[in-house]
C-alpha positions as CSV (number, residue, x, y, z in Angstrom):
1,D,53.7,10.9,8.9
2,G,55.8,8.9,6.4
3,S,57.2,9.2,3.0
4,G,55.6,8.4,-0.3
5,F,57.6,5.2,-0.4
6,D,56.1,4.3,3.0
7,L,52.6,4.7,1.6
8,L,53.6,2.7,-1.5
9,R,54.9,-0.1,0.6
10,E,51.6,-0.2,2.5
11,L,49.7,-0.2,-0.8
12,R,51.8,-3.1,-2.1
13,A,51.4,-5.1,1.2
14,A,47.6,-5.0,1.1
15,A,45.8,-7.5,-1.2
16,A,43.1,-4.9,-2.1
17,T,45.6,-2.3,-3.3
18,R,48.6,-4.4,-4.4
19,A,47.9,-4.0,-8.1
20,F,47.1,-0.2,-8.1
21,P,49.1,1.6,-10.7
22,V,51.4,4.2,-9.1
23,I,53.6,6.9,-10.6
24,V,56.2,8.4,-8.3
25,L,57.0,12.1,-9.0
26,T,60.3,13.1,-7.5
27,A,62.9,15.9,-7.8
28,E,65.6,13.4,-6.8
29,G,67.3,11.4,-9.6
30,E,69.4,9.3,-7.3
31,D,69.9,5.6,-8.2
32,R,68.5,4.6,-4.7
33,I,65.2,6.4,-5.4
34,L,65.0,5.0,-8.9
35,G,65.7,1.5,-7.7
36,E,63.2,1.7,-4.8
37,A,60.4,2.9,-7.1
38,E,61.2,0.1,-9.6
39,S,61.4,-2.6,-6.9
40,L,57.9,-1.5,-5.7
41,G,56.5,-1.7,-9.2
42,A,55.9,2.0,-9.6
43,G,56.5,4.2,-12.6
44,L,58.8,7.2,-12.1
45,L,59.0,10.7,-13.4
46,T,61.7,13.1,-12.2
47,K,60.8,16.8,-11.9
48,P,60.6,18.9,-13.9
49,F,58.6,17.0,-16.4
50,S,56.2,18.1,-19.2
51,P,52.5,17.4,-19.1
52,S,52.9,15.3,-22.3
53,K,55.4,13.1,-20.5
54,L,53.1,12.6,-17.6
55,T,50.2,11.9,-19.9
56,A,52.3,9.4,-21.8
57,R,53.4,7.6,-18.6
58,I,49.8,7.4,-17.4
59,A,48.6,6.0,-20.7
60,A,51.4,3.4,-20.6
61,I,50.6,2.3,-17.1
62,L,46.9,2.1,-17.8
63,G,47.5,0.4,-21.2
64,D,45.9,3.2,-23.1
65,A,47.1,4.8,-26.3
66,P,48.1,8.4,-25.8
67,P,45.5,10.9,-26.8
68,P,45.7,12.0,-30.4
69,S,46.5,15.5,-31.3
70,V,43.3,17.0,-32.5
71,P,43.4,20.0,-34.8
72,P,41.0,22.9,-34.0
73,A,37.6,22.6,-35.7
74,P,37.4,24.8,-38.8
75,Q,35.5,28.1,-38.4
76,D,32.2,28.6,-40.1
77,P,32.9,31.3,-42.8
78,R,29.4,32.8,-42.6
């Protein structure tokens, strides 16, 4: 039973999972935590975070553009 960083180290050590994109979600904003996530090649979000920040971080890691804001479809006036 280890920490999330233990799991991340295992992922980075194995050739099959080394390049998996990872985002660390943490309530701790300590420099040590931030540095460890960065050194392991993971993105980081500190709690609390908004869904839009999480979506943007996922899009950035995957190389996708963020989803566009889509206005609601107009109602049929009939």
